[in-house]
C-alpha positions as CSV (number, residue, x, y, z in Angstrom):
1,X,0.0,0.0,0.0
2,X,2.8,2.3,-0.8
3,X,1.8,5.4,-2.7
4,X,-1.9,5.5,-3.5
5,X,-3.8,3.1,-1.3
6,X,-6.8,1.7,-3.2
7,X,-8.4,-1.7,-3.4
8,X,-6.5,-2.1,-6.7
9,X,-3.2,-2.1,-4.8
10,X,-4.0,-4.0,-1.6
11,X,-4.6,-7.6,-0.8
12,X,-8.3,-7.7,0.3
13,X,-7.9,-10.7,2.6
14,X,-4.9,-9.1,4.4
15,X,-6.8,-5.8,4.7
16,X,-9.9,-7.5,6.1
17,X,-7.7,-9.2,8.7
18,X,-6.2,-5.9,9.7
19,X,-9.6,-4.4,10.0
20,X,-10.9,-7.3,12.0
21,X,-7.9,-7.1,14.4
22,X,-8.6,-3.3,14.9
23,X,-12.2,-4.0,15.6
24,X,-11.3,-6.6,18.2
25,X,-8.8,-4.3,19.9
26,X,-11.4,-1.5,20.1
27,X,-14.4,-3.6,21.1
28,X,-15.0,-1.5,24.1
29,X,-15.3,1.8,22.1
30,X,-18.2,2.2,19.8
31,X,-16.8,5.5,18.6
32,X,-13.5,4.0,17.5
33,X,-15.2,1.0,15.9
34,X,-17.4,3.4,13.9
35,X,-14.2,5.4,12.9
36,X,-12.5,2.1,11.8
37,X,-15.5,1.0,9.7
38,X,-15.6,4.4,8.0
39,X,-11.9,4.4,7.5
40,X,-11.9,0.9,5.9
41,X,-14.7,2.1,3.5
42,X,-12.7,5.2,2.7
43,X,-9.6,3.2,2.0
44,X,-11.5,0.9,-0.3
45,X,-13.3,3.6,-2.2
46,X,-11.3,6.8,-2.1
47,X,-8.6,6.9,-4.8
48,X,-7.2,10.1,-3.3
49,X,-5.1,8.7,-0.4
50,X,-1.3,8.5,-0.3
51,X,0.9,6.8,2.3
52,X,4.1,8.9,2.9
53,X,5.7,6.4,5.2
54,X,4.9,8.5,8.2
55,X,1.4,9.8,7.5
56,X,-1.6,9.2,5.3
57,X,-2.7,12.1,3.1
58,X,-6.4,11.9,2.5
59,X,-8.6,14.0,0.2
60,X,-11.7,13.7,2.4
61,X,-15.3,13.7,1.2
62,X,-15.6,17.1,2.9
63,X,-13.2,18.5,0.2
64,X,-10.4,19.0,2.6
65,X,-7.0,17.3,2.5
66,X,-5.9,15.9,5.8
67,X,-2.5,14.6,6.9
68,X,-3.3,11.9,9.4
69,X,-1.0,10.2,11.7
70,X,-1.3,10.4,15.5
71,X,-2.9,13.7,14.9
72,X,-5.4,15.1,12.3
73,X,-6.8,18.5,11.3
74,X,-10.4,17.4,11.1
75,X,-13.2,18.5,13.3
76,X,-13.5,15.2,15.2
77,X,-9.9,15.3,16.2
78,X,-10.1,18.9,17.4
79,X,-13.1,17.8,19.6
80,X,-10.9,15.0,21.0
81,X,-13.0,12.3,19.3
82,X,-11.9,9.3,17.2
83,X,-11.7,10.2,13.6
84,X,-11.8,8.1,10.4
85,X,-8.6,9.8,9.1
86,X,-6.5,8.6,12.1
87,X,-8.2,5.2,12.0
88,X,-7.3,5.0,8.2
89,X,-3.7,6.0,9.0
90,X,-3.4,3.2,11.6
91,X,-5.1,0.6,9.3
92,X,-2.6,1.4,6.5
93,X,0.3,1.4,9.0
94,X,-0.7,-2.0,10.4
95,X,-1.3,-3.3,6.9
96,X,2.2,-2.3,5.8
97,X,3.7,-3.9,9.0
98,X,1.9,-7.2,8.5
99,X,3.6,-9.9,6.5
100,X,1.8,-11.2,3.5
């Protein structure tokens, strides 16, 4: 998932496992689970994401470009809520760390 992260460039089974692991890890947080679900959908459908190696650049459906890592510029992050952009960053990071 180097460069543009789309379903054309990722292994769907591997990605599904990463998402499942994230959902299990956050089972006590409905907000994080919702962010993870939205992030997974965004990764699968948004052709405008780019992994830099240290952050995920995302052209969001709001028309904004976010640089997500442990921080984000979106409204949810500024309100100290889980955001789909940070969840997407973590999913891509975990995907890249996981062996095939």
